[in-house]
N, C-alpha and C positions, 0 to 999 in steps of 0.2 A: 127799297131793298126787299127782296123776296126771302122768306124764311123757310127752312127745311120742314119745320113742323106744320106749316100751312100747305106745303106742297104734297106731303105724304098722303096717299090715297088713290082712289080711282077717278079718273077724269075722262069725260066723253066729249069729243069735238062737236061743237054746235055750228061753227061757221069758219070758213077760211076765205081769204081773198085770192087764193090760188085758183086759176081756171079749173073747172070741173074735170078731174081725172080720177080714175079709180084709186090711185095712191093717196089722194087727199080727201076721200070721203069715208065716212063711217069708221072712225079711228077711236080706240080706247087706249089710254095711257095710264099705267099704274106706276106710281112712285113708292118705293119701299124705303124704310128708315135706314137700311144698311148701305144706301148709295147705289142701288140697282134700280132699274126701271124696265118695264116691258111695254112695247108698243104693239097693239093688235090691230091689223088692218082687216076689216070685215068685208069680204067679197061675197057675192051671192052663193058661190059653191064651196067656199073654204075661207079659213082665216089664215093670214100670214103673220107670223110673230117675229119681232125683232127684240133681242135682249141688249140692253145698254147699261153703262154705268153713268152716274151723274154726280155733279157737285155744284154748289152755288158760289158765285163770285160776284157779290154786290147785286146788280140788276141783271146778271147773266146766269143762264143755265148752261153749264159746260157738260157735254155728253160725249161718250165714246162708245163705239160698238166693238167689243173685243174681237169678234170674228173678222172684222174688217177695220182695224184700228185707224181712226181719224178723229181728232178732236174737233167738235163743233161748238161754237158760241152762239147762243140764242138769247136775245133780249127777252126778259120775262118779268111779269108783274101779276099780282092778284088784285083785281079791282071789282068791287061790288060782288064778291063771291065767285068771280070768273077768273080763270087762268088765261092770260093773254100772252101768246108767244109770237115774236117777230123774228123771222129768219130770212135773210136775203130779200127783204121787201115784202115777204108774204106774212100776213098776220092771221093767226088762228086763235079762236076763242073756244075754251072748254068749260064745261060745268062739272062740278064735283058731285059724285054719287054719294049718298049717305050710307 
């Protein structure tokens, strides 16, 4: 089970099993204590920012994007200091910044 206090902070994607596409490279995710999060997709010429809300349900991270409401359930765990997310068969690994 993932705990909110372990999730809160800034995470940088290190690896994903998604075939290389700009949407899945160079991503920073920030989880805030108040249940909001920010995904920043870093492109060569700009950053694209997505604002979300989140909650934890056992081993799942439940997210919603208020500007385009749709609840998403992502399998989540923290293992050896890495955040591992699995969504629709795609596994992404993040490291936490200090």
